[in-house]
MARTIVO-169219 format. One record per atom (N, C-alpha, C): residue number from 1; residue in one letter; chain; y, x, z. Coordinates in Angstrom, 3 decimals, always signed. Layout:
+------+------+-------+----------+----------+----------+
! resi ! resn ! chain !    north !     east !       up !
+------+------+-------+----------+----------+----------+
!  NUM !    A !     A !        Y !        X !        Z !
...
+------+------+-------+----------+----------+----------+
END
This chain:
+------+------+-------+----------+----------+----------+
! resi ! resn ! chain !    north !     east !       up !
+------+------+-------+----------+----------+----------+
!    1 !    X !     A !   -0.720 !  -25.633 !   -7.631 !
!    1 !    X !     A !   -1.889 !  -26.044 !   -6.076 !
!    1 !    X !     A !   -1.593 !  -26.994 !   -6.105 !
!    2 !    X !     A !   -3.084 !  -27.564 !   -6.524 !
!    2 !    X !     A !   -3.488 !  -28.873 !   -6.325 !
!    2 !    X !     A !   -3.826 !  -29.275 !   -4.504 !
!    3 !    X !     A !   -2.995 !  -30.441 !   -4.442 !
!    3 !    X !     A !   -2.780 !  -31.503 !   -3.336 !
!    3 !    X !     A !   -1.568 !  -31.217 !   -2.461 !
!    4 !    X !     A !   -0.941 !  -29.776 !   -2.548 !
!    4 !    X !     A !   +0.455 !  -29.700 !   -2.205 !
!    4 !    X !     A !   +1.523 !  -30.743 !   -2.008 !
!    5 !    X !     A !   +1.432 !  -31.360 !   -3.301 !
!    5 !    X !     A !   +2.157 !  -32.408 !   -3.592 !
!    5 !    X !     A !   +2.150 !  -33.593 !   -2.643 !
!    6 !    X !     A !   +0.920 !  -33.765 !   -1.719 !
!    6 !    X !     A !   +0.785 !  -34.581 !   -0.905 !
!    6 !    X !     A !   +1.200 !  -34.244 !   +0.746 !
!    7 !    X !     A !   +1.964 !  -33.323 !   +0.941 !
!    7 !    X !     A !   +2.329 !  -33.052 !   +1.961 !
!    7 !    X !     A !   +3.902 !  -33.230 !   +1.869 !
!    8 !    X !     A !   +4.601 !  -34.080 !   +3.064 !
!    8 !    X !     A !   +6.036 !  -34.122 !   +3.110 !
!    8 !    X !     A !   +6.825 !  -33.141 !   +3.996 !
!    9 !    X !     A !   +7.221 !  -32.345 !   +3.346 !
!    9 !    X !     A !   +7.667 !  -31.062 !   +3.960 !
!    9 !    X !     A !   +9.297 !  -31.486 !   +3.945 !
!   10 !    X !     A !   +9.904 !  -31.350 !   +4.894 !
!   10 !    X !     A !  +11.322 !  -31.664 !   +5.348 !
!   10 !    X !     A !  +12.103 !  -30.738 !   +6.225 !
!   11 !    X !     A !  +12.867 !  -30.524 !   +6.035 !
!   11 !    X !     A !  +14.238 !  -29.359 !   +6.863 !
!   11 !    X !     A !  +14.850 !  -30.420 !   +7.552 !
!   12 !    X !     A !  +15.015 !  -30.183 !   +9.109 !
!   12 !    X !     A !  +15.829 !  -30.687 !  +10.117 !
!   12 !    X !     A !  +16.279 !  -29.578 !  +10.940 !
!   13 !    X !     A !  +16.931 !  -29.991 !  +11.682 !
!   13 !    X !     A !  +17.867 !  -29.397 !  +13.052 !
!   13 !    X !     A !  +17.009 !  -30.022 !  +14.376 !
!   14 !    X !     A !  +16.974 !  -29.015 !  +14.896 !
!   14 !    X !     A !  +16.509 !  -29.186 !  +16.684 !
!   14 !    X !     A !  +17.710 !  -29.332 !  +17.375 !
!   15 !    X !     A !  +17.904 !  -30.572 !  +17.973 !
!   15 !    X !     A !  +18.776 !  -31.104 !  +18.897 !
!   15 !    X !     A !  +18.622 !  -31.217 !  +20.238 !
!   16 !    X !     A !  +17.415 !  -31.281 !  +20.855 !
!   16 !    X !     A !  +16.744 !  -31.403 !  +22.121 !
!   16 !    X !     A !  +15.820 !  -30.658 !  +22.304 !
!   17 !    X !     A !  +15.381 !  -29.941 !  +23.628 !
!   17 !    X !     A !  +14.255 !  -29.185 !  +23.992 !
!   17 !    X !     A !  +14.068 !  -29.656 !  +25.561 !
!   18 !    X !     A !  +12.906 !  -29.549 !  +25.707 !
!   18 !    X !     A !  +12.656 !  -29.671 !  +27.236 !
!   18 !    X !     A !  +11.111 !  -29.778 !  +27.227 !
!   19 !    X !     A !  +10.846 !  -29.104 !  +28.474 !
!   19 !    X !     A !   +9.273 !  -28.902 !  +28.564 !
!   19 !    X !     A !   +8.713 !  -29.820 !  +28.859 !
!   20 !    X !     A !   +7.228 !  -29.490 !  +27.758 !
!   20 !    X !     A !   +6.028 !  -30.645 !  +27.920 !
!   20 !    X !     A !   +5.254 !  -30.585 !  +28.946 !
!   21 !    X !     A !   +5.841 !  -31.033 !  +30.197 !
!   21 !    X !     A !   +4.856 !  -30.570 !  +31.537 !
!   21 !    X !     A !   +3.350 !  -30.878 !  +31.397 !
!   22 !    X !     A !   +3.134 !  -31.738 !  +30.768 !
!   22 !    X !     A !   +1.372 !  -32.889 !  +30.578 !
!   22 !    X !     A !   +0.556 !  -31.937 !  +29.510 !
!   23 !    X !     A !   +1.374 !  -30.718 !  +28.694 !
!   23 !    X !     A !   +0.198 !  -30.660 !  +27.698 !
!   23 !    X !     A !   -0.510 !  -29.465 !  +28.056 !
!   24 !    X !     A !   -1.326 !  -29.420 !  +27.987 !
!   24 !    X !     A !   -2.815 !  -28.428 !  +27.863 !
!   24 !    X !     A !   -2.256 !  -27.116 !  +28.036 !
!   25 !    X !     A !   -1.625 !  -26.808 !  +26.805 !
!   25 !    X !     A !   -0.494 !  -24.930 !  +26.557 !
!   25 !    X !     A !   +0.891 !  -25.252 !  +26.953 !
!   26 !    X !     A !   +1.300 !  -24.183 !  +27.453 !
!   26 !    X !     A !   +2.964 !  -24.326 !  +27.822 !
!   26 !    X !     A !   +3.644 !  -24.374 !  +26.692 !
!   27 !    X !     A !   +4.198 !  -25.776 !  +26.436 !
!   27 !    X !     A !   +4.946 !  -26.190 !  +25.079 !
!   27 !    X !     A !   +6.305 !  -26.791 !  +25.826 !
!   28 !    X !     A !   +6.901 !  -26.905 !  +24.350 !
!   28 !    X !     A !   +8.320 !  -27.867 !  +24.598 !
!   28 !    X !     A !   +7.877 !  -29.023 !  +23.518 !
!   29 !    X !     A !   +8.740 !  -30.045 !  +24.342 !
!   29 !    X !     A !   +8.631 !  -31.669 !  +23.469 !
!   29 !    X !     A !  +10.425 !  -31.054 !  +22.581 !
!   30 !    X !     A !  +10.413 !  -31.218 !  +21.437 !
!   30 !    X !     A !  +11.338 !  -30.933 !  +20.480 !
!   30 !    X !     A !  +11.740 !  -32.196 !  +19.814 !
!   31 !    X !     A !  +13.150 !  -32.732 !  +19.645 !
!   31 !    X !     A !  +13.562 !  -33.537 !  +19.163 !
!   31 !    X !     A !  +14.574 !  -32.956 !  +18.127 !
!   32 !    X !     A !  +14.091 !  -33.854 !  +16.804 !
!   32 !    X !     A !  +14.792 !  -32.629 !  +15.477 !
!   32 !    X !     A !  +15.633 !  -34.071 !  +14.855 !
!   33 !    X !     A !  +16.567 !  -33.625 !  +13.930 !
!   33 !    X !     A !  +17.102 !  -34.667 !  +13.316 !
!   33 !    X !     A !  +17.008 !  -34.180 !  +11.846 !
!   34 !    X !     A !  +16.517 !  -34.980 !  +11.281 !
!   34 !    X !     A !  +15.944 !  -35.388 !   +9.833 !
!   34 !    X !     A !  +17.333 !  -35.887 !   +8.829 !
!   35 !    X !     A !  +18.371 !  -36.554 !   +9.519 !
!   35 !    X !     A !  +19.351 !  -37.024 !   +8.897 !
!   35 !    X !     A !  +19.355 !  -38.677 !   +8.891 !
!   36 !    X !     A !  +20.071 !  -39.143 !   +8.203 !
!   36 !    X !     A !  +20.392 !  -40.620 !   +8.306 !
!   36 !    X !     A !  +19.560 !  -41.381 !   +7.793 !
!   37 !    X !     A !  +18.860 !  -41.228 !   +6.678 !
!   37 !    X !     A !  +17.297 !  -41.380 !   +6.095 !
!   37 !    X !     A !  +16.027 !  -41.472 !   +6.762 !
!   38 !    X !     A !  +15.968 !  -40.665 !   +7.583 !
!   38 !    X !     A !  +14.649 !  -40.448 !   +8.584 !
!   38 !    X !     A !  +15.118 !  -40.309 !   +9.868 !
!   39 !    X !     A !  +15.884 !  -40.250 !  +10.572 !
!   39 !    X !     A !  +16.124 !  -40.136 !  +11.714 !
!   39 !    X !     A !  +15.651 !  -38.200 !  +12.817 !
!   40 !    X !     A !  +15.812 !  -39.129 !  +14.114 !
!   40 !    X !     A !  +15.091 !  -38.157 !  +14.838 !
!   40 !    X !     A !  +13.767 !  -38.190 !  +15.025 !
!   41 !    X !     A !  +12.909 !  -37.258 !  +14.742 !
!   41 !    X !     A !  +11.872 !  -37.313 !  +14.827 !
!   41 !    X !     A !  +11.398 !  -36.236 !  +16.249 !
!   42 !    X !     A !  +10.197 !  -36.602 !  +17.126 !
!   42 !    X !     A !   +9.682 !  -35.782 !  +17.898 !
!   42 !    X !     A !   +8.439 !  -35.183 !  +17.435 !
!   43 !    X !     A !   +8.361 !  -34.101 !  +18.281 !
!   43 !    X !     A !   +7.055 !  -33.047 !  +18.287 !
!   43 !    X !     A !   +7.112 !  -32.128 !  +19.651 !
!   44 !    X !     A !   +5.555 !  -32.231 !  +19.520 !
!   44 !    X !     A !   +5.421 !  -30.838 !  +20.823 !
!   44 !    X !     A !   +4.810 !  -29.549 !  +20.043 !
!   45 !    X !     A !   +5.258 !  -28.425 !  +20.556 !
!   45 !    X !     A !   +4.763 !  -26.960 !  +20.089 !
!   45 !    X !     A !   +4.909 !  -26.308 !  +21.148 !
!   46 !    X !     A !   +3.965 !  -25.389 !  +20.867 !
!   46 !    X !     A !   +3.505 !  -24.088 !  +22.176 !
!   46 !    X !     A !   +4.034 !  -23.078 !  +21.690 !
!   47 !    X !     A !   +5.753 !  -22.761 !  +21.475 !
!   47 !    X !     A !   +6.287 !  -21.685 !  +21.265 !
!   47 !    X !     A !   +7.521 !  -21.055 !  +22.652 !
!   48 !    X !     A !   +7.004 !  -21.149 !  +23.726 !
!   48 !    X !     A !   +7.765 !  -21.128 !  +25.134 !
!   48 !    X !     A !   +7.522 !  -19.644 !  +25.238 !
!   49 !    X !     A !   +6.563 !  -18.738 !  +24.388 !
!   49 !    X !     A !   +6.457 !  -17.026 !  +24.381 !
!   49 !    X !     A !   +7.453 !  -16.523 !  +23.650 !
!   50 !    X !     A !   +8.012 !  -17.590 !  +22.588 !
!   50 !    X !     A !   +8.998 !  -16.701 !  +21.838 !
!   50 !    X !     A !  +10.226 !  -17.280 !  +21.723 !
!   51 !    X !     A !  +10.342 !  -18.182 !  +22.016 !
!   51 !    X !     A !  +11.435 !  -19.273 !  +22.012 !
!   51 !    X !     A !  +12.128 !  -19.367 !  +23.080 !
!   52 !    X !     A !  +13.393 !  -19.369 !  +23.982 !
!   52 !    X !     A !  +13.867 !  -20.629 !  +24.938 !
!   52 !    X !     A !  +14.409 !  -21.617 !  +24.606 !
!   53 !    X !     A !  +14.457 !  -22.426 !  +25.185 !
!   53 !    X !     A !  +15.158 !  -23.589 !  +24.547 !
!   53 !    X !     A !  +16.917 !  -23.505 !  +23.865 !
!   54 !    X !     A !  +17.601 !  -22.851 !  +24.470 !
!   54 !    X !     A !  +18.597 !  -22.518 !  +24.153 !
!   54 !    X !     A !  +18.438 !  -21.777 !  +22.800 !
!   55 !    X !     A !  +18.012 !  -21.305 !  +22.547 !
!   55 !    X !     A !  +17.801 !  -20.388 !  +21.548 !
!   55 !    X !     A !  +16.832 !  -21.274 !  +19.820 !
!   56 !    X !     A !  +16.586 !  -22.176 !  +20.184 !
!   56 !    X !     A !  +16.170 !  -23.107 !  +18.888 !
!   56 !    X !     A !  +17.012 !  -24.351 !  +19.023 !
!   57 !    X !     A !  +17.731 !  -24.959 !  +19.692 !
!   57 !    X !     A !  +18.880 !  -25.800 !  +19.541 !
!   57 !    X !     A !  +20.083 !  -25.487 !  +18.540 !
!   58 !    X !     A !  +20.093 !  -26.326 !  +17.496 !
!   58 !    X !     A !  +21.045 !  -26.261 !  +16.573 !
!   58 !    X !     A !  +19.993 !  -25.748 !  +15.175 !
!   59 !    X !     A !  +18.936 !  -25.114 !  +15.718 !
!   59 !    X !     A !  +17.982 !  -24.217 !  +14.732 !
!   59 !    X !     A !  +17.525 !  -24.896 !  +13.662 !
!   60 !    X !     A !  +17.667 !  -25.277 !  +11.998 !
!   60 !    X !     A !  +17.008 !  -25.685 !  +11.029 !
!   60 !    X !     A !  +15.226 !  -25.116 !  +11.030 !
!   61 !    X !     A !  +14.366 !  -26.187 !  +10.980 !
!   61 !    X !     A !  +13.280 !  -25.751 !  +11.341 !
!   61 !    X !     A !  +12.333 !  -26.692 !   +9.806 !
!   62 !    X !     A !  +11.099 !  -26.439 !   +9.735 !
!   62 !    X !     A !  +10.569 !  -27.291 !   +8.550 !
!   62 !    X !     A !   +9.382 !  -27.900 !   +9.064 !
!   63 !    X !     A !   +9.193 !  -29.194 !   +8.674 !
!   63 !    X !     A !   +7.975 !  -29.818 !   +9.337 !
!   63 !    X !     A !   +7.243 !  -30.590 !   +8.336 !
!   64 !    X !     A !   +6.295 !  -31.024 !   +8.454 !
!   64 !    X !     A !   +5.376 !  -31.718 !   +7.915 !
!   64 !    X !     A !   +5.349 !  -32.782 !   +8.664 !
!   65 !    X !     A !   +5.797 !  -34.309 !   +7.892 !
!   65 !    X !     A !   +6.342 !  -35.450 !   +8.444 !
!   65 !    X !     A !   +5.103 !  -36.254 !   +7.885 !
!   66 !    X !     A !   +3.887 !  -36.261 !   +7.245 !
!   66 !    X !     A !   +3.206 !  -37.258 !   +7.098 !
!   66 !    X !     A !   +2.183 !  -37.000 !   +7.871 !
!   67 !    X !     A !   +2.058 !  -36.387 !   +9.008 !
!   67 !    X !     A !   +0.337 !  -35.908 !  +10.253 !
!   67 !    X !     A !   +0.225 !  -37.213 !  +11.009 !
!   68 !    X !     A !   +0.885 !  -38.282 !  +10.606 !
!   68 !    X !     A !   +0.223 !  -39.450 !  +11.768 !
!   68 !    X !     A !   +1.074 !  -38.808 !  +13.075 !
!   69 !    X !     A !   +0.904 !  -40.408 !  +14.014 !
!   69 !    X !     A !   +1.365 !  -40.229 !  +15.638 !
!   69 !    X !     A !   +0.328 !  -39.492 !  +16.371 !
!   70 !    X !     A !   +0.638 !  -38.325 !  +17.447 !
!   70 !    X !     A !   -0.333 !  -37.833 !  +18.347 !
!   70 !    X !     A !   +0.226 !  -37.758 !  +19.668 !
!   71 !    X !     A !   -0.351 !  -38.248 !  +20.660 !
!   71 !    X !     A !   +0.301 !  -37.856 !  +22.496 !
!   71 !    X !     A !   -0.085 !  -36.689 !  +22.583 !
!   72 !    X !     A !   +0.801 !  -35.611 !  +22.801 !
!   72 !    X !     A !   +0.696 !  -33.900 !  +23.292 !
!   72 !    X !     A !   +1.277 !  -34.282 !  +24.474 !
!   73 !    X !     A !   +0.702 !  -34.450 !  +26.004 !
!   73 !    X !     A !   +0.988 !  -34.530 !  +26.340 !
!   73 !    X !     A !   +2.057 !  -35.479 !  +26.811 !
!   74 !    X !     A !   +3.335 !  -35.411 !  +27.736 !
!   74 !    X !     A !   +4.151 !  -36.445 !  +27.752 !
!   74 !    X !     A !   +4.732 !  -36.857 !  +26.069 !
!   75 !    X !     A !   +4.464 !  -36.218 !  +25.214 !
!   75 !    X !     A !   +5.244 !  -36.070 !  +23.941 !
!   75 !    X !     A !   +4.355 !  -37.078 !  +22.869 !
!   76 !    X !     A !   +5.290 !  -37.700 !  +22.493 !
!   76 !    X !     A !   +4.735 !  -38.626 !  +21.103 !
!   76 !    X !     A !   +5.031 !  -37.708 !  +20.027 !
!   77 !    X !     A !   +4.175 !  -36.934 !  +19.397 !
!   77 !    X !     A !   +4.436 !  -35.928 !  +18.313 !
!   77 !    X !     A !   +4.300 !  -37.155 !  +17.115 !
!   78 !    X !     A !   +5.484 !  -36.790 !  +16.275 !
!   78 !    X !     A !   +5.258 !  -37.253 !  +15.077 !
!   78 !    X !     A !   +5.746 !  -36.341 !  +13.668 !
!   79 !    X !     A !   +5.752 !  -35.250 !  +13.856 !
!   79 !    X !     A !   +5.938 !  -34.278 !  +13.060 !
!   79 !    X !     A !   +5.028 !  -32.914 !  +13.724 !
!   80 !    X !     A !   +4.753 !  -32.230 !  +12.423 !
!   80 !    X !     A !   +4.044 !  -30.757 !  +12.838 !
!   80 !    X !     A !   +5.343 !  -29.644 !  +12.191 !
!   81 !    X !     A !   +5.470 !  -28.886 !  +13.247 !
!   81 !    X !     A !   +6.427 !  -27.590 !  +12.562 !
!   81 !    X !     A !   +5.811 !  -26.685 !  +12.345 !
!   82 !    X !     A !   +6.232 !  -26.023 !  +11.095 !
!   82 !    X !     A !   +5.687 !  -24.578 !  +10.233 !
!   82 !    X !     A !   +5.938 !  -23.536 !  +11.108 !
!   83 !    X !     A !   +5.092 !  -22.558 !  +11.539 !
!   83 !    X !     A !   +5.428 !  -21.184 !  +12.114 !
!   83 !    X !     A !   +4.213 !  -20.097 !  +11.259 !
!   84 !    X !     A !   +4.380 !  -18.691 !  +12.214 !
!   84 !    X !     A !   +3.750 !  -17.947 !  +11.713 !
!   84 !    X !     A !   +3.210 !  -17.560 !  +13.028 !
!   85 !    X !     A !   +1.880 !  -16.927 !  +13.094 !
!   85 !    X !     A !   +1.080 !  -16.281 !  +14.128 !
!   85 !    X !     A !   +1.416 !  -15.104 !  +14.277 !
!   86 !    X !     A !   +2.190 !  -14.755 !  +15.129 !
!   86 !    X !     A !   +2.329 !  -13.067 !  +15.219 !
!   86 !    X !     A !   +1.963 !  -12.458 !  +16.612 !
!   87 !    X !     A !   +1.762 !  -10.966 !  +16.787 !
!   87 !    X !     A !   +1.487 !  -10.409 !  +18.079 !
!   87 !    X !     A !   +2.070 !  -10.955 !  +19.095 !
!   88 !    X !     A !   +3.121 !  -11.165 !  +18.950 !
!   88 !    X !     A !   +3.967 !  -11.910 !  +20.032 !
!   88 !    X !     A !   +4.560 !  -13.222 !  +20.355 !
!   89 !    X !     A !   +3.645 !  -13.999 !  +19.737 !
!   89 !    X !     A !   +3.940 !  -15.386 !  +19.511 !
!   89 !    X !     A !   +4.493 !  -15.703 !  +18.013 !
!   90 !    X !     A !   +4.360 !  -17.492 !  +18.228 !
!   90 !    X !     A !   +4.725 !  -18.075 !  +16.685 !
!   90 !    X !     A !   +6.285 !  -17.761 !  +16.775 !
!   91 !    X !     A !   +5.993 !  -17.578 !  +15.298 !
!   91 !    X !     A !   +7.403 !  -17.551 !  +14.662 !
!   91 !    X !     A !   +7.743 !  -18.576 !  +13.431 !
!   92 !    X !     A !   +8.956 !  -19.734 !  +14.108 !
!   92 !    X !     A !   +9.225 !  -20.741 !  +13.049 !
!   92 !    X !     A !   +9.504 !  -20.581 !  +11.965 !
!   93 !    X !     A !   +9.347 !  -21.484 !  +10.869 !
!   93 !    X !     A !   +9.219 !  -21.293 !   +9.346 !
!   93 !    X !     A !  +10.764 !  -21.783 !   +9.621 !
!   94 !    X !     A !  +12.012 !  -21.003 !   +8.692 !
!   94 !    X !     A !  +13.421 !  -21.537 !   +8.623 !
!   94 !    X !     A !  +13.835 !  -21.203 !   +7.350 !
!   95 !    X !     A !  +14.852 !  -22.241 !   +6.815 !
!   95 !    X !     A !  +15.672 !  -21.769 !   +5.368 !
!   95 !    X !     A !  +16.509 !  -21.095 !   +5.953 !
!   96 !    X !     A !  +16.616 !  -19.965 !   +4.949 !
!   96 !    X !     A !  +17.194 !  -18.879 !   +4.646 !
!   96 !    X !     A !  +18.740 !  -19.073 !   +4.765 !
!   97 !    X !     A !  +19.333 !  -20.625 !   +4.578 !
!   97 !    X !     A !  +20.900 !  -20.928 !   +4.344 !
!   97 !    X !     A !  +20.371 !  -21.921 !   +4.864 !
!   98 !    X !     A !  +21.660 !  -22.635 !   +5.355 !
!   98 !    X !     A !  +21.979 !  -24.130 !   +5.844 !
!   98 !    X !     A !  +21.476 !  -25.212 !   +4.718 !
!   99 !    X !     A !  +21.243 !  -26.050 !   +5.233 !
!   99 !    X !     A !  +20.769 !  -27.440 !   +4.138 !
!   99 !    X !     A !  +20.775 !  -28.426 !   +4.640 !
!  100 !    X !     A !  +20.920 !  -29.385 !   +4.115 !
!  100 !    X !     A !  +21.238 !  -30.455 !   +4.583 !
!  100 !    X !     A !  +20.320 !  -31.510 !   +4.869 !
!  101 !    X !     A !  +19.963 !  -31.816 !   +6.511 !
!  101 !    X !     A !  +19.044 !  -32.766 !   +7.276 !
!  101 !    X !     A !  +18.419 !  -33.379 !   +6.381 !
!  102 !    X !     A !  +17.093 !  -33.315 !   +6.267 !
!  102 !    X !     A !  +15.912 !  -33.972 !   +5.406 !
!  102 !    X !     A !  +15.633 !  -33.805 !   +3.933 !
!  103 !    X !     A !  +16.112 !  -32.735 !   +3.969 !
!  103 !    X !     A !  +15.793 !  -32.296 !   +2.276 !
!  103 !    X !     A !  +14.586 !  -31.744 !   +2.267 !
!  104 !    X !     A !  +13.639 !  -32.185 !   +1.210 !
!  104 !    X !     A !  +12.416 !  -31.511 !   +0.952 !
!  104 !    X !     A !  +12.162 !  -30.494 !   +0.478 !
!  105 !    X !     A !  +10.921 !  -29.867 !   +0.990 !
!  105 !    X !     A !  +10.412 !  -28.587 !   +0.789 !
!  105 !    X !     A !   +9.735 !  -28.872 !   -1.029 !
!  106 !    X !     A !  +10.023 !  -28.186 !   -1.889 !
!  106 !    X !     A !   +9.001 !  -28.574 !   -2.957 !
!  106 !    X !     A !   +8.626 !  -26.875 !   -3.372 !
+------+------+-------+----------+----------+----------+
END
């Protein structure tokens, strides 16, 4: 698959979730721990219809790391979470088993 190798996809663990009050769509501000080498990165995600803050704290998620910085409402979004749109809302893509934070997806 040509070009896939250009995306830096990593696994991290959600450590903090808050409401992103100034986002255009109802969204969470999410802090994700990508391990010692990368650290904690922030993102904003409109997953409030599918998840409560408590349900995603501690969840391992997959994110695109090399998307640049964008301000979404009050959040400095540094990564983009991967998910699937369903009839009832977005579902986050997660590893089947627990892995080391910062692990690269290939």
